[in-house]
N, C-alpha and C positions, 0 to 999 in steps of 0.2 A: 324660497322655494317656497313657505310658509304665508304669504300674502299673498303668494299662485296659487293656493292653495284652495284660502281664505276664500278669490274671485274667483273657483272653478265652483265651489260647493251652492254657493249664494247663486250663484248663476244657473245652477243645477232647477227645474223643474219646479221641482217646492216642494223650495225653497224663497220661489221666487216669490212663487201660489203664498204658499206661508207668510212672508212680505206684503203683498199688496192682495191678500188676503183685506176685509173691513169685522169683519168676525172669524174669522183664523186663530192668527199671530194676539185677542185679548179672549181671547181663552184660553189659546195656549200659554199666556204669562199669566190667566189665573191656575189654573192647574197651575204649574213650576210656583208658586207660589204657596197655595196649600199645602203643594207637597212638603214643602221648608218650613215648611210649618208645624207638619203632621209630626214630619219627618224630627226637625227643629223641641217642638217639643218635650216625643218621648227620649230622644239627646239628652233634653232637656236635665228628666226626671231621673234618669239615670244616672246622669253624674250625679246630680244634689242625694241622688239616696244613698254611693258607693261615699260620697264627706258627708253623711250620716246628717245632714244639716236636709231633710224631710225623709215621711216616705216610711221613718224606718221601725214602725210598729209590724211592717212586710220583713222580710225575712229577706236578703238582698240578693236569692239565687233567686230567688221564685220576680221576684219583681222583675230584676233583666231576657228571666228569662217571654216568662207575658207579654213585652215587648216585642219581642224578636222578628214576628212574624209579621205582625202591623208595623212596627219598620222596614224590614225586605217591600214591602208593598210600597211603603210611599215613597221609599229611596229612587223604588225604581218609578214611581209617576211623577220627582225630579228632578234626577238626572233621563228621565226619555226627553219630558220638556224643557229640561234646558238647553239638554243636545239639539233640540230646532228652535230653537229661540235661536243659542249661537249660531248655526248652519241660515239661519237667515239674515241673521249679520254680518257674519262671517270679516269682509273689510272690513265693517267699522269694528265690529271689536278686537280686530286686530291690533289699531292704532289704540289702543280702550287700555293704558294700566292699569284700571280699579282692574277690567276685565282681567288680565297680566297676574294679579296678582290675586287677581279669587281662581283661575286654576294653579299661581305655587299652590298656596292655603289648600285646596283643593285631595290636592297630589300628601301633602303633611295629611287633610286629613285620611287618605287612604292606608301614608304613614305609617302614623297611626293608629290605623288596624291591625296589620298587619303586625306589627311589634308588641301590643299586649293581646292580642286576642287569646297565648296563652295562659295571658291573666286570667282573664274573662272567664274561661272556663275553668276556672276554678271559685266559686262565687260561689259552692255549697260548701266550701271546706271554714269561708269565712261567716257563715249559718253557723256555725258549730264553735266556731274558740272565738266567736261575739266579738268579732274587732278583723275590723279592714282593714291588712296594710298599709303602707305608706306607696309603695307597689302601687296603687289600685290606686289612691286617692291624688298619685300623682298623675296621673294616666287622664279621669279625671279634669281635675282641674284643664290640663291638655286640652285632653277636651274637649272643653269648656270653652276653653281659650280660645285655639284653633277655630269653632266654628261661628264663637264670636266674631271673629278679622271675620269667617266665608261673608258672613248673615253684612255687614258695615262694607266690606269691598262689594261688597254685587250690585248692591242702594248704590252703593256708587256708581258703578257707571250708568246709569241718566243720566248722572252731570255731567257726565266730561261727552263734553265735543266731535266731532267726526271730524278730521282736515278738509274742508269742503272740494277740497283738491287735486285729493288726494280720490274718492271716494268714485265712486265706477257703479253703484249696480241705479239699478232701474223698475218705473214699477212693468208690470205687464205691458201697463197704456205705450210707453214711450216715453211717463211724468219720467223729473226728477228727482228719484228720492226723500234728496233732500231742499225743502222751498223756499 
């Protein structure tokens, strides 16, 4: 069922265009990487601050608050471009172990955000106490671990060759996508 959906989505006109375009696919990939760099950089800075390993001149709450809006834009860019990339090669990614690991880690990141959301909301109390709770440090360390794994898995996607005998994707001109 999932394979059928992957085949259907990649054969839509939009994703066929993305896959076969000379410029659009590389632009989308570059924007995805920019989103990862921006979002990942802000995650790294926030987590390092919560661990007390950097930016210690700033109040935790002020620092995290200033990152909220740009993180949202970077997340939107990263996820939107990632969805376009995934849709354009959905069948290929269906067979890719690194893609599956990346999606599992992305689910882990989402669960991390839900579980620790209320903790991050109490950051102003940490400023007055001058001590970051161990639960917040655990959340930051887990965040770093999840995001590091996500980036590694994402990078690994390009190194797995799809099973050519199973892939059905074609370019608009009817040329096989894989030569």
